[in-house]
py3Dmol code that shows the C-alpha trace and the ligand (Angstrom):
import py3Dmol

protein = """\
ATOM      1  CA  MET A   1      78.412 123.570 152.134  1.00  0.00           C
ATOM      2  CA  LYS A   2      75.721 123.679 154.958  1.00  0.00           C
ATOM      3  CA  PHE A   3      71.954 124.063 154.694  1.00  0.00           C
ATOM      4  CA  PHE A   4      69.932 125.354 157.561  1.00  0.00           C
ATOM      5  CA  VAL A   5      66.116 124.603 156.948  1.00  0.00           C
ATOM      6  CA  VAL A   6      63.319 126.607 158.751  1.00  0.00           C
ATOM      7  CA  THR A   7      60.389 124.661 158.385  1.00  0.00           C
ATOM      8  CA  LEU A   8      57.301 123.325 160.401  1.00  0.00           C
ATOM      9  CA  PHE A   9      57.577 120.076 158.517  1.00  0.00           C
ATOM     10  CA  GLU A  10      61.045 118.537 158.834  1.00  0.00           C
ATOM     11  CA  GLU A  11      59.631 114.975 158.097  1.00  0.00           C
ATOM     12  CA  MET A  12      59.025 115.981 154.555  1.00  0.00           C
ATOM     13  CA  PHE A  13      62.634 116.048 154.039  1.00  0.00           C
ATOM     14  CA  HIS A  14      63.573 112.763 155.326  1.00  0.00           C
ATOM     15  CA  ALA A  15      63.012 110.304 152.507  1.00  0.00           C
ATOM     16  CA  TRP A  16      64.495 112.760 150.153  1.00  0.00           C
ATOM     17  CA  ALA A  17      67.615 113.328 152.232  1.00  0.00           C
ATOM     18  CA  GLU A  18      68.199 109.669 152.606  1.00  0.00           C
ATOM     19  CA  SER A  19      67.653 108.594 149.173  1.00  0.00           C
ATOM     20  CA  GLY A  20      70.178 108.232 145.963  1.00  0.00           C
ATOM     21  CA  LEU A  21      72.719 110.696 145.472  1.00  0.00           C
ATOM     22  CA  VAL A  22      71.545 113.238 147.895  1.00  0.00           C
ATOM     23  CA  GLY A  23      71.636 110.616 150.381  1.00  0.00           C
ATOM     24  CA  GLN A  24      75.185 109.555 149.408  1.00  0.00           C
ATOM     25  CA  ALA A  25      76.327 112.990 149.537  1.00  0.00           C
ATOM     26  CA  LEU A  26      74.959 113.659 153.001  1.00  0.00           C
ATOM     27  CA  LYS A  27      76.610 110.643 154.443  1.00  0.00           C
ATOM     28  CA  LYS A  28      79.878 111.445 152.654  1.00  0.00           C
ATOM     29  CA  GLN A  29      79.486 114.887 154.421  1.00  0.00           C
ATOM     30  CA  ASN A  30      79.637 116.665 150.972  1.00  0.00           C
ATOM     31  CA  PHE A  31      77.030 118.770 152.638  1.00  0.00           C
ATOM     32  CA  GLN A  32      75.220 119.151 156.060  1.00  0.00           C
ATOM     33  CA  MET A  33      71.572 119.909 156.851  1.00  0.00           C
ATOM     34  CA  GLU A  34      70.031 121.175 159.913  1.00  0.00           C
ATOM     35  CA  PHE A  35      66.348 121.758 160.691  1.00  0.00           C
ATOM     36  CA  ILE A  36      65.033 124.596 162.625  1.00  0.00           C
ATOM     37  CA  ASN A  37      61.183 124.594 163.732  1.00  0.00           C
ATOM     38  CA  PRO A  38      59.695 128.095 164.339  1.00  0.00           C
ATOM     39  CA  ARG A  39      57.290 126.371 166.666  1.00  0.00           C
ATOM     40  CA  SER A  40      60.309 126.033 169.080  1.00  0.00           C
ATOM     41  CA  PHE A  41      60.486 129.735 169.353  1.00  0.00           C
ATOM     42  CA  THR A  42      56.798 130.279 170.519  1.00  0.00           C
ATOM     43  CA  SER A  43      55.871 130.764 174.142  1.00  0.00           C
ATOM     44  CA  ASP A  44      51.953 130.609 174.080  1.00  0.00           C
ATOM     45  CA  VAL A  45      50.182 127.480 174.712  1.00  0.00           C
ATOM     46  CA  HIS A  46      48.941 127.088 171.164  1.00  0.00           C
ATOM     47  CA  GLN A  47      52.454 127.612 169.643  1.00  0.00           C
ATOM     48  CA  ALA A  48      51.143 129.812 167.128  1.00  0.00           C
ATOM     49  CA  VAL A  49      53.303 130.524 164.153  1.00  0.00           C
ATOM     50  CA  ASP A  50      50.745 132.311 162.111  1.00  0.00           C
ATOM     51  CA  ASP A  51      48.073 134.771 162.540  1.00  0.00           C
ATOM     52  CA  LYS A  52      45.326 136.663 160.647  1.00  0.00           C
ATOM     53  CA  VAL A  53      46.249 139.170 158.185  1.00  0.00           C
ATOM     54  CA  TYR A  54      45.545 142.824 158.627  1.00  0.00           C
ATOM     55  CA  GLY A  55      43.037 144.370 156.486  1.00  0.00           C
ATOM     56  CA  GLY A  56      40.241 141.796 156.998  1.00  0.00           C
ATOM     57  CA  GLY A  57      39.560 138.503 154.893  1.00  0.00           C
ATOM     58  CA  ASP A  58      40.401 135.298 156.584  1.00  0.00           C
ATOM     59  CA  GLY A  59      43.838 134.632 155.201  1.00  0.00           C
ATOM     60  CA  MET A  60      46.740 134.000 157.588  1.00  0.00           C
ATOM     61  CA  ALA A  61      50.435 134.681 157.262  1.00  0.00           C
ATOM     62  CA  ALA A  62      53.503 133.671 158.943  1.00  0.00           C
ATOM     63  CA  MET A  63      54.050 135.793 162.209  1.00  0.00           C
ATOM     64  CA  PHE A  64      57.243 137.837 162.673  1.00  0.00           C
ATOM     65  CA  GLY A  65      58.218 136.704 166.182  1.00  0.00           C
ATOM     66  CA  PRO A  66      58.857 132.886 165.858  1.00  0.00           C
ATOM     67  CA  TRP A  67      60.143 132.987 162.299  1.00  0.00           C
ATOM     68  CA  SER A  68      62.529 135.700 162.908  1.00  0.00           C
ATOM     69  CA  GLU A  69      63.908 134.077 165.969  1.00  0.00           C
ATOM     70  CA  ALA A  70      64.465 130.576 163.831  1.00  0.00           C
ATOM     71  CA  ILE A  71      66.091 132.573 160.992  1.00  0.00           C
ATOM     72  CA  GLU A  72      68.440 134.264 163.806  1.00  0.00           C
ATOM     73  CA  PHE A  73      69.215 131.095 165.481  1.00  0.00           C
ATOM     74  CA  ALA A  74      70.599 129.713 162.057  1.00  0.00           C
ATOM     75  CA  MET A  75      72.548 133.084 161.532  1.00  0.00           C
ATOM     76  CA  GLN A  76      74.173 133.138 165.013  1.00  0.00           C
ATOM     77  CA  LYS A  77      75.582 129.575 163.963  1.00  0.00           C
ATOM     78  CA  GLU A  78      76.604 130.634 160.572  1.00  0.00           C
ATOM     79  CA  PRO A  79      76.620 134.560 160.322  1.00  0.00           C
ATOM     80  CA  SER A  80      77.799 134.350 156.800  1.00  0.00           C
ATOM     81  CA  ALA A  81      74.826 132.422 155.548  1.00  0.00           C
ATOM     82  CA  GLN A  82      72.504 133.572 152.821  1.00  0.00           C
ATOM     83  CA  VAL A  83      69.044 133.658 153.584  1.00  0.00           C
ATOM     84  CA  ILE A  84      66.690 132.364 150.844  1.00  0.00           C
ATOM     85  CA  PHE A  85      62.879 132.662 151.142  1.00  0.00           C
ATOM     86  CA  LEU A  86      60.985 130.196 148.866  1.00  0.00           C
ATOM     87  CA  THR A  87      57.993 131.949 147.486  1.00  0.00           C
ATOM     88  CA  PRO A  88      56.217 131.968 144.240  1.00  0.00           C
ATOM     89  CA  GLN A  89      56.737 135.620 143.882  1.00  0.00           C
ATOM     90  CA  GLY A  90      60.588 135.154 143.972  1.00  0.00           C
ATOM     91  CA  GLU A  91      63.195 134.989 141.070  1.00  0.00           C
ATOM     92  CA  SER A  92      62.860 131.975 138.985  1.00  0.00           C
ATOM     93  CA  TRP A  93      65.376 129.202 139.854  1.00  0.00           C
ATOM     94  CA  ASN A  94      67.393 127.823 136.835  1.00  0.00           C
ATOM     95  CA  GLN A  95      70.621 126.080 136.150  1.00  0.00           C
ATOM     96  CA  LYS A  96      72.467 129.420 135.457  1.00  0.00           C
ATOM     97  CA  LYS A  97      71.425 130.354 139.115  1.00  0.00           C
ATOM     98  CA  VAL A  98      72.741 127.118 140.405  1.00  0.00           C
ATOM     99  CA  SER A  99      76.139 127.834 138.806  1.00  0.00           C
ATOM    100  CA  GLU A 100      76.150 131.527 140.389  1.00  0.00           C
ATOM    101  CA  PHE A 101      75.253 130.107 143.773  1.00  0.00           C
ATOM    102  CA  LEU A 102      77.946 127.435 143.702  1.00  0.00           C
ATOM    103  CA  GLN A 103      80.673 129.719 142.560  1.00  0.00           C
ATOM    104  CA  ARG A 104      79.953 132.323 145.210  1.00  0.00           C
ATOM    105  CA  LYS A 105      83.121 131.706 147.165  1.00  0.00           C
ATOM    106  CA  PRO A 106      83.029 132.564 150.910  1.00  0.00           C
ATOM    107  CA  SER A 107      85.942 134.745 152.161  1.00  0.00           C
ATOM    108  CA  GLN A 108      88.517 133.293 154.457  1.00  0.00           C
ATOM    109  CA  GLU A 109      86.875 134.690 157.576  1.00  0.00           C
ATOM    110  CA  MET A 110      83.366 133.333 156.467  1.00  0.00           C
ATOM    111  CA  GLY A 111      83.759 129.799 157.441  1.00  0.00           C
ATOM    112  CA  ILE A 112      81.548 127.084 155.767  1.00  0.00           C
ATOM    113  CA  ARG A 113      79.411 128.268 152.861  1.00  0.00           C
ATOM    114  CA  SER A 114      76.012 128.187 154.260  1.00  0.00           C
ATOM    115  CA  PHE A 115      72.420 128.836 153.124  1.00  0.00           C
ATOM    116  CA  VAL A 116      69.191 129.218 155.386  1.00  0.00           C
ATOM    117  CA  PHE A 117      66.044 128.218 153.537  1.00  0.00           C
ATOM    118  CA  VAL A 118      62.769 129.548 154.895  1.00  0.00           C
ATOM    119  CA  CYS A 119      59.722 127.486 153.869  1.00  0.00           C
ATOM    120  CA  GLY A 120      56.702 129.274 154.673  1.00  0.00           C
ATOM    121  CA  ARG A 121      53.377 127.642 154.983  1.00  0.00           C
ATOM    122  CA  TYR A 122      49.809 129.384 154.607  1.00  0.00           C
ATOM    123  CA  ALA A 123      49.163 132.558 152.354  1.00  0.00           C
ATOM    124  CA  GLY A 124      52.731 133.781 152.916  1.00  0.00           C
ATOM    125  CA  PHE A 125      54.854 135.731 155.410  1.00  0.00           C
ATOM    126  CA  ASP A 126      54.647 138.974 156.957  1.00  0.00           C
ATOM    127  CA  GLU A 127      56.312 140.996 154.598  1.00  0.00           C
ATOM    128  CA  ARG A 128      58.630 142.369 157.173  1.00  0.00           C
ATOM    129  CA  LEU A 129      60.313 138.975 157.776  1.00  0.00           C
ATOM    130  CA  VAL A 130      61.353 139.405 153.992  1.00  0.00           C
ATOM    131  CA  LYS A 131      62.329 142.903 154.347  1.00  0.00           C
ATOM    132  CA  ALA A 132      64.448 141.925 157.546  1.00  0.00           C
ATOM    133  CA  TYR A 133      66.208 138.783 156.346  1.00  0.00           C
ATOM    134  CA  ALA A 134      65.828 137.787 152.772  1.00  0.00           C
ATOM    135  CA  ASP A 135      69.210 137.774 150.519  1.00  0.00           C
ATOM    136  CA  HIS A 136      67.133 136.053 147.854  1.00  0.00           C
ATOM    137  CA  GLU A 137      63.441 135.259 147.151  1.00  0.00           C
ATOM    138  CA  ILE A 138      63.202 132.266 144.915  1.00  0.00           C
ATOM    139  CA  SER A 139      60.603 130.616 143.026  1.00  0.00           C
ATOM    140  CA  ILE A 140      60.627 127.367 141.393  1.00  0.00           C
ATOM    141  CA  GLY A 141      57.705 127.721 138.968  1.00  0.00           C
ATOM    142  CA  ASP A 142      54.725 129.700 138.118  1.00  0.00           C
ATOM    143  CA  TYR A 143      52.338 127.722 140.291  1.00  0.00           C
ATOM    144  CA  VAL A 144      51.486 127.673 143.968  1.00  0.00           C
ATOM    145  CA  LEU A 145      52.497 124.933 146.362  1.00  0.00           C
ATOM    146  CA  ASN A 146      51.366 124.514 149.638  1.00  0.00           C
ATOM    147  CA  GLY A 147      54.617 125.749 151.197  1.00  0.00           C
ATOM    148  CA  GLY A 148      58.384 125.898 150.376  1.00  0.00           C
ATOM    149  CA  GLU A 149      59.343 122.592 151.378  1.00  0.00           C
ATOM    150  CA  LEU A 150      59.307 120.999 148.139  1.00  0.00           C
ATOM    151  CA  ALA A 151      60.652 124.061 146.271  1.00  0.00           C
ATOM    152  CA  ALA A 152      63.663 123.852 148.948  1.00  0.00           C
ATOM    153  CA  MET A 153      64.282 120.321 148.128  1.00  0.00           C
ATOM    154  CA  VAL A 154      64.223 121.408 144.415  1.00  0.00           C
ATOM    155  CA  VAL A 155      66.963 124.120 144.775  1.00  0.00           C
ATOM    156  CA  MET A 156      69.057 122.127 147.350  1.00  0.00           C
ATOM    157  CA  GLU A 157      69.170 119.008 145.003  1.00  0.00           C
ATOM    158  CA  SER A 158      70.350 121.142 142.156  1.00  0.00           C
ATOM    159  CA  LEU A 159      73.323 122.583 144.363  1.00  0.00           C
ATOM    160  CA  VAL A 160      74.059 119.433 145.929  1.00  0.00           C
ATOM    161  CA  ARG A 161      74.718 117.973 142.373  1.00  0.00           C
ATOM    162  CA  GLY A 162      77.184 120.683 141.525  1.00  0.00           C
ATOM    163  CA  LEU A 163      79.170 120.155 144.783  1.00  0.00           C
ATOM    164  CA  PRO A 164      82.740 118.411 144.186  1.00  0.00           C
ATOM    165  CA  GLY A 165      82.669 114.645 144.530  1.00  0.00           C
ATOM    166  CA  VAL A 166      79.067 114.309 144.328  1.00  0.00           C
ATOM    167  CA  LEU A 167      78.540 113.113 140.821  1.00  0.00           C
ATOM    168  CA  GLY A 168      80.772 110.241 139.557  1.00  0.00           C
ATOM    169  CA  GLU A 169      82.016 111.879 136.367  1.00  0.00           C
ATOM    170  CA  SER A 170      83.139 115.492 137.145  1.00  0.00           C
ATOM    171  CA  SER A 171      82.008 116.471 133.817  1.00  0.00           C
ATOM    172  CA  SER A 172      78.539 115.281 133.979  1.00  0.00           C
ATOM    173  CA  PHE A 173      77.188 118.225 135.766  1.00  0.00           C
ATOM    174  CA  ARG A 174      78.275 120.496 133.191  1.00  0.00           C
ATOM    175  CA  LYS A 175      76.909 118.227 130.394  1.00  0.00           C
ATOM    176  CA  ASP A 176      73.571 117.862 131.972  1.00  0.00           C
ATOM    177  CA  SER A 177      70.695 119.556 130.069  1.00  0.00           C
ATOM    178  CA  PHE A 178      70.976 123.332 130.561  1.00  0.00           C
ATOM    179  CA  GLY A 179      74.648 122.686 131.543  1.00  0.00           C
ATOM    180  CA  GLU A 180      77.564 125.136 130.633  1.00  0.00           C
ATOM    181  CA  GLU A 181      76.153 125.832 127.203  1.00  0.00           C
ATOM    182  CA  GLY A 182      72.467 126.011 128.090  1.00  0.00           C
ATOM    183  CA  LEU A 183      71.345 123.412 125.495  1.00  0.00           C
ATOM    184  CA  LEU A 184      69.135 120.421 126.049  1.00  0.00           C
ATOM    185  CA  GLU A 185      71.080 117.027 126.449  1.00  0.00           C
ATOM    186  CA  CYS A 186      71.128 114.360 123.474  1.00  0.00           C
ATOM    187  CA  PRO A 187      68.818 111.379 124.052  1.00  0.00           C
ATOM    188  CA  GLN A 188      70.364 108.372 125.599  1.00  0.00           C
ATOM    189  CA  PHE A 189      69.928 104.678 125.061  1.00  0.00           C
ATOM    190  CA  THR A 190      70.776 101.427 126.492  1.00  0.00           C
ATOM    191  CA  ARG A 191      70.037  97.804 125.937  1.00  0.00           C
ATOM    192  CA  PRO A 192      68.270  96.094 124.076  1.00  0.00           C
ATOM    193  CA  GLN A 193      69.349  97.342 120.764  1.00  0.00           C
ATOM    194  CA  SER A 194      65.886  96.957 119.813  1.00  0.00           C
ATOM    195  CA  VAL A 195      62.771  97.273 121.332  1.00  0.00           C
ATOM    196  CA  LYS A 196      58.867  97.744 120.076  1.00  0.00           C
ATOM    197  CA  GLY A 197      60.318  98.402 116.672  1.00  0.00           C
ATOM    198  CA  MET A 198      62.715 101.082 117.825  1.00  0.00           C
ATOM    199  CA  ASP A 199      66.312 100.765 117.212  1.00  0.00           C
ATOM    200  CA  VAL A 200      69.475 102.337 118.811  1.00  0.00           C
ATOM    201  CA  PRO A 201      70.321 105.085 116.020  1.00  0.00           C
ATOM    202  CA  SER A 202      73.230 103.309 114.280  1.00  0.00           C
ATOM    203  CA  PHE A 203      75.854 106.317 114.754  1.00  0.00           C
ATOM    204  CA  LEU A 204      76.043 105.471 118.559  1.00  0.00           C
ATOM    205  CA  LEU A 205      76.920 101.792 117.534  1.00  0.00           C
ATOM    206  CA  SER A 206      79.786 102.901 115.232  1.00  0.00           C
ATOM    207  CA  GLY A 207      82.524 103.300 118.054  1.00  0.00           C
ATOM    208  CA  HIS A 208      83.530 106.305 115.936  1.00  0.00           C
ATOM    209  CA  HIS A 209      84.064 108.719 118.894  1.00  0.00           C
ATOM    210  CA  LYS A 210      84.639 111.948 116.942  1.00  0.00           C
ATOM    211  CA  ASN A 211      81.600 111.358 114.830  1.00  0.00           C
ATOM    212  CA  ILE A 212      79.318 110.406 117.727  1.00  0.00           C
ATOM    213  CA  GLU A 213      80.307 113.747 119.765  1.00  0.00           C
ATOM    214  CA  ALA A 214      79.607 115.830 116.582  1.00  0.00           C
ATOM    215  CA  LEU A 215      76.406 114.280 115.822  1.00  0.00           C
ATOM    216  CA  SER A 216      75.336 114.383 119.574  1.00  0.00           C
ATOM    217  CA  ARG A 217      76.119 117.945 119.737  1.00  0.00           C
ATOM    218  CA  ALA A 218      74.238 118.674 116.494  1.00  0.00           C
ATOM    219  CA  ILE A 219      71.252 116.553 117.932  1.00  0.00           C
ATOM    220  CA  SER A 220      71.286 118.868 121.124  1.00  0.00           C
ATOM    221  CA  ILE A 221      71.203 121.900 119.303  1.00  0.00           C
ATOM    222  CA  VAL A 222      68.496 120.958 116.829  1.00  0.00           C
ATOM    223  CA  ARG A 223      66.575 119.212 119.793  1.00  0.00           C
ATOM    224  CA  THR A 224      66.785 122.567 121.625  1.00  0.00           C
ATOM    225  CA  LYS A 225      65.606 124.363 118.769  1.00  0.00           C
ATOM    226  CA  ASN A 226      62.620 122.368 118.321  1.00  0.00           C
ATOM    227  CA  ARG A 227      61.661 121.989 121.881  1.00  0.00           C
ATOM    228  CA  ARG A 228      62.972 125.093 123.764  1.00  0.00           C
ATOM    229  CA  PRO A 229      63.594 127.760 121.086  1.00  0.00           C
ATOM    230  CA  GLU A 230      64.109 130.588 123.640  1.00  0.00           C
ATOM    231  CA  LEU A 231      66.910 128.516 125.050  1.00  0.00           C
ATOM    232  CA  LEU A 232      68.817 128.361 121.674  1.00  0.00           C
ATOM    233  CA  GLU A 233      68.433 132.133 121.390  1.00  0.00           C
ATOM    234  CA  LYS A 234      70.348 132.520 124.738  1.00  0.00           C
ATOM    235  CA  ALA A 235      72.744 129.699 124.085  1.00  0.00           C
ATOM    236  CA  GLN A 236      74.711 131.762 121.484  1.00  0.00           C
ATOM    237  CA  ILE A 237      74.558 129.324 118.662  1.00  0.00           C
ATOM    238  CA  SER A 238      75.633 131.078 115.346  1.00  0.00           C
ATOM    239  CA  SER A 239      73.142 130.513 112.548  1.00  0.00           C
ATOM    240  CA  LYS A 240      76.045 129.049 110.646  1.00  0.00           C
ATOM    241  CA  GLU A 241      76.502 126.421 113.433  1.00  0.00           C
ATOM    242  CA  LEU A 242      72.698 125.684 113.475  1.00  0.00           C
ATOM    243  CA  GLU A 243      72.940 125.231 109.650  1.00  0.00           C
ATOM    244  CA  ALA A 244      75.901 122.789 110.053  1.00  0.00           C
ATOM    245  CA  ALA A 245      74.060 120.994 112.815  1.00  0.00           C
ATOM    246  CA  GLU A 246      71.157 120.721 110.680  1.00  0.00           C
ATOM    247  CA  LYS A 247      73.083 119.496 107.592  1.00  0.00           C
ATOM    248  CA  LEU A 248      74.824 116.874 109.963  1.00  0.00           C
ATOM    249  CA  ILE A 249      71.490 115.456 111.219  1.00  0.00           C
ATOM    250  CA  ARG A 250      70.210 114.741 107.536  1.00  0.00           C
ATOM    251  CA  GLN A 251      72.740 111.743 107.752  1.00  0.00           C
ATOM    252  CA  LEU A 252      70.311 110.008 110.097  1.00  0.00           C
ATOM    253  CA  SER A 253      67.306 108.048 108.791  1.00  0.00           C
ATOM    254  CA  GLU A 254      63.745 109.394 109.235  1.00  0.00           C
ATOM    255  CA  GLU A 255      63.094 106.867 111.991  1.00  0.00           C
ATOM    256  CA  GLU A 256      66.170 108.053 113.829  1.00  0.00           C
ATOM    257  CA  ARG A 257      65.311 111.626 113.346  1.00  0.00           C
ATOM    258  CA  ASP A 258      61.809 111.069 114.830  1.00  0.00           C
ATOM    259  CA  LEU A 259      63.268 108.928 117.716  1.00  0.00           C
ATOM    260  CA  LEU A 260      65.720 111.571 118.476  1.00  0.00           C
ATOM    261  CA  GLY A 261      63.219 114.512 118.250  1.00  0.00           C
ATOM    262  CA  VAL A 262      65.045 116.320 115.551  1.00  0.00           C
ATOM    263  CA  ASN A 263      62.731 116.099 112.731  1.00  0.00           C
ATOM    264  CA  SER A 264      61.853 119.628 111.555  1.00  0.00           C
TER     265      SER A 264
END
"""
ligand_1 = """\
10
ADE
N 55.971 128.324 147.937
C 54.750 128.131 147.166
N 54.955 128.175 145.906
C 56.243 128.370 145.759
C 56.815 128.219 144.384
N 56.268 128.013 143.034
N 58.129 128.320 144.581
C 58.759 128.692 145.625
N 58.140 128.446 146.772
C 56.838 128.305 146.831
"""
view = py3Dmol.view(width=600, height=400)
view.addModel(protein, "pdb")
view.setStyle({"model": 0}, {"cartoon": {"style": "trace"}})
view.addModel(ligand_1, "xyz")
view.setStyle({"model": 1}, {"stick": {}})
view.zoomTo()
view.show()
């Protein structure tokens, strides 16, 4: 997978791209990244990449010229690349979209699967840029950031995690919260067994794998119901299955249920 990033602030990406799993994946060439600065496509002394908006007021917007040339520069290198504009007005990004983007198979002649992330600054883009180039407009949430860079990192990291060979255990991508089934993950614990008066739930110490799996799933279901009821509706858990999960977690002590977030 290759990411072209059209941005005025390449330096924002450096620490992220060098750290943790993303850093390892980049080193192992699980994905590649190339930065393109619209300022390189200006010819005036000020290297202007934005201008006042028509219609009055003091707003500024990304100018068509340098941004379109930057996008086209990427497209010449990878004509099959999908162009993604990061904007608060875009479609909401979620784990389902991550899977869809990862599954989109390039055809034989398409070459490497590539994305061009266009990270605007200022009040936004000249709308004609979006019309001319965007395959997707994506928002990472209903709030406004100073630009698309952080949003691009969020989207890229969620995609990188799903690439083959990036996560150690191949099933952990599917088991993550919002994974295949759209449920929240069961809480996890590590040593010490007891801390600040809180004990690791005893079923996890039993060594009884079938039981651990069944209870973990029941906890996932009930925790999702308590925290994100709208996700449970989408997850297609039948009322019978929910009832069975609720019955199973009654095996746990009051303290355990409280710790696991499954008290009703
Ligand atoms: N640019 C500014 N705010 C954004 C958001 N919430 N999502 C994506 N891109 C953005």
